[in-house]
C-alpha positions as CSV (number, residue, x, y, z in Angstrom):
1,M,15.7,-251.2,-96.2
2,A,18.3,-249.3,-94.1
3,Q,18.5,-250.2,-90.4
4,N,18.2,-247.5,-87.7
5,K,21.4,-247.2,-85.7
6,D,21.8,-245.4,-82.4
7,V,23.2,-242.0,-82.7
8,E,25.0,-240.0,-80.0
9,V,25.3,-236.3,-80.4
10,I,28.2,-234.8,-78.5
11,S,28.1,-231.0,-77.9
12,A,31.4,-229.3,-77.5
13,P,31.6,-227.2,-74.4
14,N,31.5,-223.4,-74.8
15,M,34.9,-222.5,-73.4
16,L,34.2,-218.8,-73.3
17,Q,31.1,-219.4,-71.3
18,I,33.0,-221.6,-68.9
19,K,35.8,-219.0,-68.5
20,V,33.4,-216.2,-67.7
21,G,31.5,-218.4,-65.2
22,G,28.3,-219.1,-67.1
23,P,26.1,-217.7,-69.9
24,I,26.5,-214.1,-70.9
25,S,23.2,-212.3,-70.5
26,Q,22.0,-209.0,-71.8
27,G,22.7,-207.5,-68.4
28,D,26.4,-208.6,-68.6
29,L,27.0,-206.6,-71.7
30,H,27.3,-203.4,-69.6
31,M,30.2,-205.1,-67.8
32,I,32.0,-205.4,-71.2
33,E,31.3,-201.8,-72.0
34,K,32.6,-200.8,-68.5
35,A,35.8,-202.8,-69.1
36,E,36.3,-201.1,-72.5
37,E,35.9,-197.7,-70.9
38,A,38.4,-198.6,-68.2
39,L,40.8,-199.6,-70.8
40,K,40.3,-196.3,-72.6
41,D,41.0,-194.5,-69.3
42,M,44.3,-196.3,-69.0
43,R,45.6,-195.3,-72.5
44,G,47.8,-192.7,-71.0
45,E,49.7,-195.4,-69.2
46,F,50.4,-197.6,-72.2
47,G,53.6,-195.8,-73.3
48,Q,55.1,-196.1,-69.8
49,W,54.1,-199.7,-69.5
50,L,55.5,-200.6,-72.9
51,E,58.7,-198.7,-72.0
52,E,59.1,-200.8,-68.8
53,E,58.8,-204.0,-70.9
54,V,61.3,-202.8,-73.5
55,V,63.8,-202.0,-70.7
56,K,63.4,-205.6,-69.5
57,L,64.0,-206.8,-73.1
58,E,67.1,-204.6,-73.4
59,A,68.5,-205.9,-70.1
60,A,68.1,-209.5,-71.4
61,A,69.7,-208.4,-74.7
62,K,72.7,-207.0,-72.8
63,I,73.4,-210.3,-71.2
64,V,72.9,-212.1,-74.5
65,R,75.4,-209.7,-76.1
66,A,78.0,-210.8,-73.6
67,T,77.1,-214.6,-73.3
68,G,75.2,-215.6,-76.4
69,L,71.7,-217.1,-76.9
70,K,72.5,-220.7,-75.9
71,G,71.6,-220.8,-72.2
72,S,69.0,-219.4,-69.9
73,E,70.0,-216.0,-71.2
74,G,68.6,-216.8,-74.6
75,E,65.5,-218.2,-73.0
76,D,65.0,-215.0,-71.0
77,L,65.3,-212.9,-74.1
78,F,62.6,-215.1,-75.7
79,V,60.3,-214.7,-72.7
80,R,60.7,-210.9,-72.8
81,A,60.1,-210.8,-76.6
82,H,57.1,-213.1,-76.2
83,D,55.6,-210.7,-73.6
84,L,56.1,-207.8,-76.1
85,R,54.6,-209.8,-78.9
86,G,51.4,-209.9,-76.8
87,L,51.5,-206.4,-75.4
88,G,52.6,-204.3,-78.5
89,T,49.2,-204.2,-80.1
90,T,47.3,-203.9,-76.8
91,Y,49.4,-200.9,-76.0
92,E,48.8,-199.4,-79.5
93,F,52.2,-200.3,-81.0
94,P,51.4,-203.1,-83.5
95,I,54.9,-202.6,-85.0
96,V,56.4,-203.8,-81.7
97,T,54.2,-206.9,-81.9
98,R,55.4,-207.6,-85.5
99,L,59.0,-207.2,-84.5
100,A,58.7,-209.3,-81.4
101,K,56.9,-212.0,-83.3
102,S,59.8,-212.2,-85.7
103,L,62.3,-212.4,-82.8
104,T,60.3,-215.1,-81.0
105,K,60.0,-217.1,-84.2
106,M,63.8,-217.1,-84.4
107,I,64.5,-218.1,-80.8
108,D,61.5,-220.0,-79.6
109,M,63.2,-223.3,-79.1
110,P,66.6,-224.2,-77.5
111,E,67.6,-225.9,-80.7
112,K,67.1,-222.7,-82.6
113,R,68.9,-220.6,-80.0
114,Q,71.9,-222.9,-80.4
115,Q,72.3,-221.8,-84.0
116,A,70.6,-218.4,-84.1
117,S,72.5,-215.3,-84.9
118,T,73.0,-213.1,-81.8
119,A,73.5,-210.1,-84.1
120,L,70.1,-210.7,-85.8
121,A,68.4,-211.1,-82.4
122,L,69.9,-207.9,-81.2
123,A,68.9,-206.1,-84.4
124,H,65.3,-207.0,-83.5
125,V,65.8,-205.5,-80.0
126,G,67.2,-202.4,-81.5
127,A,64.3,-202.1,-83.9
128,I,61.8,-202.4,-81.1
129,R,63.6,-199.7,-79.1
130,A,63.7,-197.4,-82.1
131,A,60.0,-197.9,-82.8
132,L,59.2,-196.9,-79.2
133,S,61.7,-194.1,-79.0
134,Q,60.5,-192.6,-82.3
135,N,56.8,-193.2,-81.5
136,I,56.5,-195.3,-84.6
137,R,53.3,-197.3,-83.9
138,D,52.7,-199.3,-87.0
139,D,54.1,-200.2,-90.4
140,N,52.6,-197.2,-92.1
141,D,56.0,-195.7,-91.6
142,P,58.0,-196.8,-94.7
143,V,61.3,-197.2,-92.9
144,A,59.7,-199.3,-90.1
145,A,57.9,-201.4,-92.6
146,A,61.1,-202.0,-94.6
147,L,63.1,-202.8,-91.5
148,A,60.4,-205.2,-90.1
149,G,60.2,-206.8,-93.5
150,E,64.0,-207.4,-93.7
151,L,64.1,-208.8,-90.2
152,E,61.2,-211.1,-91.0
153,T,62.9,-212.3,-94.2
154,Q,66.2,-213.1,-92.4
155,T,64.3,-214.8,-89.6
156,A,62.2,-216.9,-92.1
157,A,65.4,-217.9,-93.9
158,F,67.0,-219.0,-90.6
159,A,63.8,-220.7,-89.3
160,E,63.0,-222.6,-92.5
161,P,64.4,-226.0,-91.3
162,W,62.1,-225.8,-88.2
163,K,58.9,-224.6,-89.9
164,D,57.1,-227.8,-89.5
165,D,57.9,-228.0,-85.8
């Protein structure tokens, strides 16, 4: 006959609940709706906010063009691209997120920046600027889709040795 053994049940903490300060009740749902409404009210600002971030990216790219990707300049370009990766879709430009994701994949580590093509990095920056300037928001635009696809292909080929990192 099998012997009974003590069993301990460990419940994983609900991180969302912890971050919002406790359980979400039915009354809290109106807060979420209010936040969504506020976000809708700010939509008119999205283009300007995204423009400001792209200007910062271009300033970092200008320095990279002169000095290369190897030092803090390359890291600054990465930080700016990483910011855009997160903001593009939020600001209703998922193509910017896609392009910035490709750029960050290429220059996310100092070792990669040591060997990365400055021209390819700058091509990403140009594509992001073009998308914003032409109000191309997603990859339903065939030229944007083709350009993003080619940049991703070249980035993937470059990043292949680091893919398990």
